[in-house]
N, CA, C and O atoms as a MOPAC input file, in Angstrom:
PM7 MOZYME 1SCF
protein

 N   -255.57600 1    96.07900 1   -81.49400 1
 C   -254.93100 1    95.20300 1   -80.54600 1
 C   -253.51700 1    94.85400 1   -80.99700 1
 O   -252.63800 1    94.67100 1   -80.15600 1
 N   -253.28100 1    94.75800 1   -82.28400 1
 C   -251.96200 1    94.41300 1   -82.80600 1
 C   -250.92600 1    95.45000 1   -82.41300 1
 O   -249.79800 1    95.09300 1   -82.07500 1
 N   -251.28700 1    96.73200 1   -82.44900 1
 C   -250.34200 1    97.79000 1   -82.09700 1
 C   -249.95300 1    97.69700 1   -80.62200 1
 O   -248.79000 1    97.90900 1   -80.27700 1
 N   -250.90600 1    97.38500 1   -79.75200 1
 C   -250.59700 1    97.24800 1   -78.33100 1
 C   -249.65200 1    96.08400 1   -78.08000 1
 O   -248.75000 1    96.18200 1   -77.24700 1
 N   -249.85000 1    94.99100 1   -78.79000 1
 C   -248.97100 1    93.83500 1   -78.64600 1
 C   -247.56600 1    94.16700 1   -79.13200 1
 O   -246.57700 1    93.75100 1   -78.52800 1
 N   -247.48500 1    94.91400 1   -80.22000 1
 C   -246.18300 1    95.29400 1   -80.76100 1
 C   -245.45300 1    96.21800 1   -79.77900 1
 O   -244.24500 1    96.08700 1   -79.58100 1
 N   -246.18500 1    97.14400 1   -79.17100 1
 C   -245.57700 1    98.03700 1   -78.18700 1
 C   -245.12300 1    97.24700 1   -76.96700 1
 O   -244.05500 1    97.51600 1   -76.41800 1
 N   -245.92100 1    96.28000 1   -76.54100 1
 C   -245.56500 1    95.44300 1   -75.40400 1
 C   -244.29400 1    94.64300 1   -75.69700 1
 O   -243.41000 1    94.54700 1   -74.84600 1
 N   -244.20200 1    94.07100 1   -76.89900 1
 C   -243.01400 1    93.28900 1   -77.24800 1
 C   -241.77300 1    94.16500 1   -77.32900 1
 O   -240.68700 1    93.72600 1   -76.95000 1
 N   -241.91000 1    95.39300 1   -77.81400 1
 C   -240.76800 1    96.30900 1   -77.82400 1
 C   -240.32400 1    96.64500 1   -76.40600 1
 O   -239.12800 1    96.73100 1   -76.12900 1
 N   -241.27700 1    96.83400 1   -75.51800 1
 C   -240.95100 1    97.12300 1   -74.12400 1
 C   -240.23500 1    95.93400 1   -73.48300 1
 O   -239.27800 1    96.11000 1   -72.72900 1
 N   -240.70000 1    94.73600 1   -73.78600 1
 C   -240.04200 1    93.53800 1   -73.27100 1
 C   -238.62700 1    93.42000 1   -73.83200 1
 O   -237.70100 1    93.06400 1   -73.10300 1
 N   -238.45300 1    93.71600 1   -75.11900 1
 C   -237.11800 1    93.66300 1   -75.71800 1
 C   -236.20100 1    94.71600 1   -75.10500 1
 O   -235.01300 1    94.45700 1   -74.90800 1
 N   -236.73300 1    95.89500 1   -74.80200 1
 C   -235.91900 1    96.92600 1   -74.17300 1
 C   -235.49900 1    96.48300 1   -72.77700 1
 O   -234.34300 1    96.66900 1   -72.39800 1
 N   -236.40300 1    95.90600 1   -72.01300 1
 C   -236.06500 1    95.40900 1   -70.68500 1
 C   -235.05400 1    94.28100 1   -70.73800 1
 O   -234.14300 1    94.21000 1   -69.91300 1
 N   -235.22100 1    93.39600 1   -71.72000 1
 C   -234.27000 1    92.28700 1   -71.86300 1
 C   -232.89500 1    92.78900 1   -72.26800 1
 O   -231.88300 1    92.25700 1   -71.81200 1
 N   -232.84400 1    93.80800 1   -73.11900 1
 C   -231.53500 1    94.32800 1   -73.52300 1
 C   -230.84300 1    95.02700 1   -72.36200 1
 O   -229.62600 1    94.92200 1   -72.21100 1
 N   -231.60600 1    95.73600 1   -71.54200 1
 C   -231.00700 1    96.35900 1   -70.36000 1
 C   -230.51900 1    95.30700 1   -69.37000 1
 O   -229.44000 1    95.44500 1   -68.79300 1
 N   -231.30700 1    94.26400 1   -69.17600 1
 C   -230.89300 1    93.19000 1   -68.26900 1
 C   -229.66000 1    92.46300 1   -68.81100 1
 O   -228.75700 1    92.11100 1   -68.05200 1
 N   -229.62900 1    92.24400 1   -70.11100 1
 C   -228.48400 1    91.57700 1   -70.72700 1
 C   -227.23700 1    92.45000 1   -70.63300 1
 O   -226.14800 1    91.94200 1   -70.36500 1
 N   -227.38100 1    93.74200 1   -70.84800 1
 C   -226.24200 1    94.65200 1   -70.70400 1
 C   -225.76000 1    94.74100 1   -69.27100 1
 O   -224.55800 1    94.81400 1   -69.01800 1
 N   -226.69200 1    94.73600 1   -68.33400 1
 C   -226.31600 1    94.76200 1   -66.92300 1
 C   -225.56300 1    93.49000 1   -66.54400 1
 O   -224.56700 1    93.53900 1   -65.82300 1
 N   -226.04900 1    92.34800 1   -67.03900 1
 C   -225.37600 1    91.08100 1   -66.76200 1
 C   -223.96900 1    91.08000 1   -67.35900 1
 O   -223.02800 1    90.59700 1   -66.72900 1
 N   -223.82700 1    91.61200 1   -68.55400 1
 C   -222.50400 1    91.67100 1   -69.17100 1
 C   -221.57500 1    92.58200 1   -68.38600 1
 O   -220.37900 1    92.30500 1   -68.28500 1
 N   -222.10400 1    93.66100 1   -67.83000 1
 C   -221.25300 1    94.56300 1   -67.04700 1
 C   -220.83300 1    93.92400 1   -65.72900 1
 O   -219.73300 1    94.18500 1   -65.24200 1
 N   -221.68400 1    93.09700 1   -65.14900 1
 C   -221.34300 1    92.42400 1   -63.89500 1
 C   -220.28000 1    91.35300 1   -64.11900 1
 O   -219.36600 1    91.20200 1   -63.30800 1
 N   -220.39800 1    90.62600 1   -65.19600 1
 C   -219.51100 1    89.48100 1   -65.41800 1
 C   -218.17900 1    89.85300 1   -66.05000 1
 O   -217.34500 1    88.97700 1   -66.28000 1
 N   -217.96100 1    91.12800 1   -66.33600 1
 C   -216.67300 1    91.54400 1   -66.89100 1
 C   -215.58900 1    91.38400 1   -65.84100 1
 O   -215.79100 1    91.65800 1   -64.65800 1
 N   -214.44700 1    90.93600 1   -66.30200 1
 C   -213.30800 1    90.86000 1   -65.39400 1
 C   -212.42100 1    92.07500 1   -65.62600 1
 O   -212.40700 1    92.63800 1   -66.72000 1
 N   -211.69600 1    92.47000 1   -64.61700 1
 C   -210.82400 1    93.63200 1   -64.74300 1
 C   -211.41800 1    94.83500 1   -64.04600 1
 O   -212.57000 1    94.81800 1   -63.61200 1
 N   -210.61600 1    95.87800 1   -63.94600 1
 C   -211.03500 1    97.05700 1   -63.20400 1
 C   -211.39200 1    98.23100 1   -64.09200 1
 O   -212.01600 1    99.18100 1   -63.61900 1
 N   -211.02200 1    98.20100 1   -65.35700 1
 C   -211.31800 1    99.32000 1   -66.25200 1
 C   -212.73600 1    99.26200 1   -66.77600 1
 O   -213.37700 1    98.21100 1   -66.78300 1
 N   -213.21000 1   100.41200 1   -67.21300 1
 C   -214.55900 1   100.48900 1   -67.79000 1
 C   -214.47400 1   100.10800 1   -69.26000 1
 O   -213.95100 1   100.86600 1   -70.07700 1
 N   -214.98300 1    98.94900 1   -69.58700 1
 C   -214.98300 1    98.47400 1   -70.96300 1
 C   -216.43500 1    98.30500 1   -71.38500 1
 O   -217.10600 1    97.37000 1   -70.95000 1
 N   -216.91400 1    99.19500 1   -72.21900 1
 C   -218.33400 1    99.22300 1   -72.56200 1
 C   -218.67900 1    98.38000 1   -73.77900 1
 O   -219.86100 1    98.15700 1   -74.04000 1
 N   -217.69700 1    97.90200 1   -74.53100 1
 C   -218.03300 1    97.16800 1   -75.75100 1
 C   -218.80200 1    95.86900 1   -75.48000 1
 O   -219.73500 1    95.58500 1   -76.23100 1
 N   -218.47600 1    95.06000 1   -74.45900 1
 C   -219.31100 1    93.86900 1   -74.21700 1
 C   -220.73900 1    94.22200 1   -73.80200 1
 O   -221.67900 1    93.50600 1   -74.14600 1
 N   -220.90200 1    95.30700 1   -73.07600 1
 C   -222.22900 1    95.72500 1   -72.64500 1
 C   -223.05800 1    96.14700 1   -73.84600 1
 O   -224.21400 1    95.74600 1   -73.98200 1
 N   -222.47400 1    96.95000 1   -74.70700 1
 C   -223.19200 1    97.41800 1   -75.90100 1
 C   -223.50200 1    96.24900 1   -76.83400 1
 O   -224.59400 1    96.18000 1   -77.39800 1
 N   -222.55400 1    95.33600 1   -76.99800 1
 C   -222.80300 1    94.18500 1   -77.86000 1
 C   -223.87800 1    93.27000 1   -77.27700 1
 O   -224.67400 1    92.70200 1   -78.02500 1
 N   -223.91000 1    93.12200 1   -75.96400 1
 C   -224.95300 1    92.30500 1   -75.35000 1
 C   -226.32200 1    92.93400 1   -75.55800 1
 O   -227.29100 1    92.23500 1   -75.85300 1
 N   -226.40600 1    94.24700 1   -75.40600 1
 C   -227.67900 1    94.93700 1   -75.61600 1
 C   -228.08300 1    94.89600 1   -77.08000 1
 O   -229.25700 1    94.71300 1   -77.40000 1
 N   -227.12600 1    95.06400 1   -77.95800 1
 C   -227.40000 1    95.05000 1   -79.39000 1
 C   -227.86600 1    93.67400 1   -79.86100 1
 O   -228.70100 1    93.57900 1   -80.76000 1
 N   -227.33700 1    92.61600 1   -79.26600 1
 C   -227.73700 1    91.27200 1   -79.67900 1
 C   -229.21200 1    91.01000 1   -79.41000 1
 O   -229.87000 1    90.31300 1   -80.18200 1
 N   -229.73700 1    91.56500 1   -78.31900 1
 C   -231.16100 1    91.40000 1   -78.03400 1
 C   -231.99700 1    92.11300 1   -79.08400 1
 O   -233.00500 1    91.57100 1   -79.53800 1
 N   -231.59700 1    93.32000 1   -79.47900 1
 C   -232.36300 1    94.06400 1   -80.48100 1
 C   -232.27700 1    93.41700 1   -81.85700 1
 O   -233.24900 1    93.44400 1   -82.61100 1
 N   -231.13600 1    92.84000 1   -82.19500 1
 C   -231.02200 1    92.12700 1   -83.47300 1
 C   -231.95200 1    90.92300 1   -83.47600 1
 O   -232.60400 1    90.64300 1   -84.48100 1
 N   -232.01600 1    90.22000 1   -82.36800 1
 C   -232.92700 1    89.07900 1   -82.25900 1
 C   -234.37600 1    89.53500 1   -82.37600 1
 O   -235.17400 1    88.90200 1   -83.06800 1
 N   -234.71800 1    90.63200 1   -81.70000 1
 C   -236.09000 1    91.14300 1   -81.75800 1
 C   -236.47900 1    91.50800 1   -83.18800 1
 O   -237.54400 1    91.11200 1   -83.66100 1
 N   -235.62400 1    92.26200 1   -83.87800 1
 C   -235.97400 1    92.69200 1   -85.22500 1
 C   -235.96600 1    91.54500 1   -86.22300 1
 O   -236.73200 1    91.56900 1   -87.18600 1
 N   -235.11500 1    90.53300 1   -86.01900 1
 C   -235.13300 1    89.40200 1   -86.93300 1
 C   -236.39800 1    88.56600 1   -86.73900 1
 O   -236.96600 1    88.07500 1   -87.71400 1
 N   -236.84200 1    88.40000 1   -85.50200 1
 C   -238.08900 1    87.66900 1   -85.26200 1
 C   -239.27400 1    88.48000 1   -85.78500 1
 O   -240.20200 1    87.90900 1   -86.35800 1
 N   -239.25800 1    89.80300 1   -85.59500 1
 C   -240.33800 1    90.64300 1   -86.12600 1
 C   -240.37400 1    90.58400 1   -87.64600 1
 O   -241.45300 1    90.55200 1   -88.23700 1
 N   -239.21200 1    90.57000 1   -88.28600 1
 C   -239.13600 1    90.46400 1   -89.74500 1
 C   -239.66400 1    89.10900 1   -90.20800 1
 O   -240.36600 1    89.02700 1   -91.21600 1
 N   -239.32900 1    88.05000 1   -89.47900 1
 C   -239.79600 1    86.71500 1   -89.82300 1
 C   -241.31200 1    86.61100 1   -89.70500 1
 O   -241.97100 1    86.05400 1   -90.58300 1
 N   -241.85900 1    87.14400 1   -88.62700 1
 C   -243.31500 1    87.08400 1   -88.41700 1
 C   -244.02400 1    87.92000 1   -89.47600 1
 O   -245.06000 1    87.50700 1   -89.99500 1
 N   -243.47900 1    89.08500 1   -89.80100 1
 C   -244.08800 1    89.92800 1   -90.83200 1
 C   -244.05900 1    89.24100 1   -92.18900 1
 O   -244.99900 1    89.36900 1   -92.97300 1
 N   -242.98100 1    88.51200 1   -92.46800 1
 C   -242.89600 1    87.76500 1   -93.72700 1
 C   -243.86400 1    86.60800 1   -93.77200 1
 O   -244.37100 1    86.26600 1   -94.84000 1
 N   -244.13000 1    86.00000 1   -92.63800 1
 C   -245.08300 1    84.89800 1   -92.59800 1
 C   -246.50700 1    85.39100 1   -92.75500 1
 O   -247.37100 1    84.64300 1   -93.21200 1
 N   -246.77000 1    86.64300 1   -92.38100 1
 C   -248.11800 1    87.18600 1   -92.47900 1
 C   -248.42700 1    87.73300 1   -93.86400 1
 O   -249.59700 1    87.87800 1   -94.22000 1
 N   -247.39500 1    88.04000 1   -94.65800 1
 C   -247.65000 1    88.63300 1   -95.98100 1
 C   -248.12100 1    87.54500 1   -96.94400 1
 O   -247.91000 1    86.35200 1   -96.72800 1
 N   -248.75500 1    87.99800 1   -97.99100 1
 C   -249.30000 1    87.05200 1   -98.98900 1
 C   -248.34100 1    86.81500 1  -100.10900 1
 O   -248.64000 1    86.05200 1  -101.02700 1

């Protein structure tokens, strides 16, 4: 069951990063294609996911 939960949380993090990147692309001002805010918005979600996963794994270890 733990593996299924981990896969589900990764899927949720992937969806959240796509939604966050989409939101960043919508809220950009200007007419040029500037991908750095989109990539940084998506990356921030994954950093949060892995830091929380690292924290939970550390709390479970002996």
